[in-house]
C-alpha positions, 0 to 999 in steps of 0.5 A, spaced: 465 556 475 469 552 480 470 545 479 467 540 484 472 535 487 469 530 492 475 528 497 473 521 500 476 520 506 476 516 513 472 510 512 471 504 517 478 500 516 484 500 521 487 505 517 481 510 518 486 515 522 491 516 517 486 517 512 483 523 515 490 526 516 491 524 508 485 527 507 486 534 511 492 535 507 489 533 500 483 538 502 487 544 503 492 543 497 485 542 493 482 548 495 489 552 494 488 549 487 482 553 486 477 547 487 470 547 490 472 541 495 466 536 498 468 532 503 465 525 504 466 520 509 463 513 508 463 511 515 458 516 516 454 516 509 453 511 504 457 510 498 450 510 494 449 518 496 455 520 491 451 519 485 447 525 487 453 530 489 454 532 481 462 532 482 467 533 476 472 528 479 473 524 486 480 524 489 480 518 493 484 519 500 482 512 503 486 507 506 485 500 508 480 495 507 474 498 502 478 504 500 484 500 497 481 493 495 477 495 489 470 496 493 470 503 493 473 503 486 467 499 484 462 504 486 466 510 482 466 506 476 458 504 477 457 512 478 461 513 471 465 519 475 473 520 474 477 518 480 484 518 482 489 512 484 488 505 481 482 501 479 478 495 481 482 489 480 489 492 481 486 495 488 484 488 489 490 484 487 495 489 490 491 489 497 491 482 497 498 480 499 497 473 496 494 475 489 500 480 489 505 475 491 503 470 485 503 476 480 510 478 482 513 471 482 509 470 475 513 477 473 520 475 475 520 479 481 523 476 487 519 476 493 520 472 500 518 465 500 511 464 503 505 460 505 498 462 507 493 460 512 486 461 513 481 459 519 480 452 516 487 450 514 491 453 520 489 448 525 492 442 520 498 447 520 499 447 527 497 440 529 501 437 524 507 441 525 507 443 517 512 448 518 518 443 518 515 441 511 515 448 508 520 451 505 520 457 510 526 458 515 526 462 522 525 468 523 518 469 519 513 474 519 506 473 520 501 478 517 494 479 515 493 478 507 489 484 506 491 489 511 496 495 510 500 500 515 503 494 518 497 492 522 497 486 525 504 484 523 509 480 528 516 477 527 517 470 530 523 466 531 521 460 534 515 455 533 512 456 539 512 464 538 509 462 531 503 458 533 501 463 538 501 469 533 497 464 528 492 463 534 492 470 536 491 473 529 486 468 526 481 470 531 481 477 528 483 476 520 480 471 516 487 469 512 494 470 514 500 470 510 507 467 513 513 469 509 521 469 511 524 475 514 529 478 510 534 483 513 538 488 510 536 495 508 528 498 508 527 501 501 521 504 498 519 507 491 514 512 489 511 511 482 507 517 479 503 516 473 507 511 470 514 514 472 519 511 477 520 518 481 525 516 487 527 511 492 528 512 500 531 508 505 528 507 512 532 506 519 527 504 524 529 505 531 523 500 533 524 492 532 521 493 525 518 499 520 511 498 524 505 502 524 508 507 530 514 507 526 511 509 520 506 515 523 509 517 529 514 522 530 516 519 537 518 513 533 524 517 530 525 513 524 530 515 520 529 517 513 535 517 508 533 520 501 535 518 496 536 511 499 543 509 500 545 505 494 550 505 489 548 508 482 546 502 479 542 499 484 538 505 485 536 505 478 535 497 479 530 498 484 526 504 480 526 499 475 523 494 479 518 498 482 515 500 475 515 493 473 511 491 479 506 498 478 505 495 471 504 488 472 498 489 477 496 495 472 496 500 477 494 507 475 496 514 478 501 513 484 503 507 488 509 506 493 513 499 493 516 496 499 523 493 498 528 489 502 535 490 499 539 484 502 545 480 499 545 485 493 538 483 491 532 486 492 525 483 495 519 486 494 514 485 500 508 489 497 505 495 493 501 500 496 496 503 491 493 508 496 500 511 499 499 516 505 499 523 504 500 526 511 506 530 513 510 524 515 508 520 508 514 517 504 511 519 497 510 527 498 517 526 501 520 523 495 517 528 491 519 534 495 526 531 494 525 532 486 522 539 486 515 537 486 511 541 491 505 537 495 501 542 491 503 539 485 503 532 487 496 533 489 495 536 482 498 531 478 494 525 482 488 529 480 490 530 473 490 523 472 483 521 474 479 517 469 474 512 469 475 505 466 481 503 470 479 496 472 481 492 465 485 486 466 491 485 463 495 478 462 499 479 468 493 478 473 492 471 470 497 466 474 
């Protein structure tokens, strides 16, 4: 009898469209691997319904809020159904850029200088011209603390631009992070089942590697695989990505985003539910090293388990 896999995709986050595309690709692969696939969209059905579906494993193809921030993982643990990717706490900390940055700093991983603002503190920040008192310098990047795929990201070069962006974004997002813009090469690294696989370099034609640059062919973002780095630096960024993966106690597959500037790597964030579309980076890195999309999906599924939520000392800061 075929094993039943629940493929969860879609959801209600700002990354719903990308999740549906990832889910479609993974669904095809799982069926080719001879599994019976049940597709579940939490935007259409309540998560509690999963309990009665009697599946062997869950393949999580959700992106964004509720899908990679520990919420859905909590349901999976409650149902005691083995699931893919990272657990509750790892997902929550990776999704929240404030928490993840604190963990990076605690583990001696360089990350751009930053401050955070919420719906209360932003008014004081603007009124008292607190930017001048901070350790930040223009240009800066303003972004939500818990969104992915570059949703809501803006680059500001002046105080007027910054104040405008803060006022605009705070209406939609509860918490913002402001960090110094780091130039240089855009490097992203895939880690699969505890092993750093490879690093890819991205050269966007747009202002920066935004949502369109990531997911639209028309953006014509240049992908350089392997990343154009000296051998020792290539090895170094793989080690840093693995260190970040372990520091947050991640499971399965992750993708870490770095900037390489003045011979130093700065980690921007770690993604615990990287895309699995035809333009996604993890499948591209895997393909370069001889891992087909089919085998990539198989490797991710083989790592599925429960009890993926426990803490380690890296979480305390």
